[in-house]
Residue, then its C-alpha position, 0 to 999 in steps of 0.5 A: x771425077x764428076x760428083x753425085x748429088x743425093x737429094x732427099x725430100x725430107x730430113x727423115x729420109x736420111x736414115x735410109x739414104x745414108x747407105x748411098x752416101x756410105x757406098x759412094x764414100x767407100x769408093x771415093x766418089x765425091x758427093x753432096x747431099x741436100x734436102x729439097x722438096x718437090x712440093x715445099x721448095x719447087x723453085x730450089x729443086x728446079x734451080x739445083x737441077x738446072x745448074x747441076x752440070x755446071x756445078x760438077x755433078x754427073x748423076x743425081x739420086x732423088x730419094x722421096x717417099x709418099x708422093x715422091x715427085x722429087x725425081x720427076x721435078x729434078x729430071x724435068x729440069x736437067x739432062x743429067x741422069x736421075x736415079x729415083x730412090x722410092x722410100x717406104x712409109x706412109x699409108x701405102x708403105x711405099x707403093x705410092x712412092x714406087x709408082x710415082x717414081x717409075x711412072x714418068x711421062x715420055x721424054x722425062x726418064x728416071x731410072x728407078x731402084x727398089x724401095x729403100x734401095x739406097x746402096x743400089x742407087x749409089x752403085x748405079x750412079x757409079x756405073x754411070x760415072x764409070x763410063x768415063x772413069x776407068x778407075x771407077x770401072x775397075x773398082x766396080x769390077x773388083x766389087x763384083x768379083x768380091x761378091x761372087x767370091x762371097x757367094x762361093x764361100x757361102x755355097x761351100x759352107x752350105x755344102x759342108x753342112x749338108x754333108x754332115 
């Protein structure tokens, strides 16, 4: 199975990003997490992206707040899918990160999840990898079924409360 790269712009991002690592770990998806900055280590970020496919990666998750150029820098240097994970914080409380991540120029796409949507970033990475991995596809189908069952149980509890 291909690996997922989780790249964050700062060590302070780990508190939010570890939810992606947990989700990948729960589903036995191999991953690596690294700190690289679009602005402070641009050569390292570009080199990582250029070599990611040869290093066994299939998807890159790029988490950054404020200026949030990391996803674009990585996407500009690879043909692998890049998932942008904008993080809340700073003077604009994440709106700047969201816009910087989602407003990519033509030819350099970045899939973007919600602010602080680390778990969804991991799930989307798994969905991409599942295109060529039946075991992972089945795990995703099982997760959807479990989610639906949990909602059904919550609805039944609500109905019971309303009947009282």
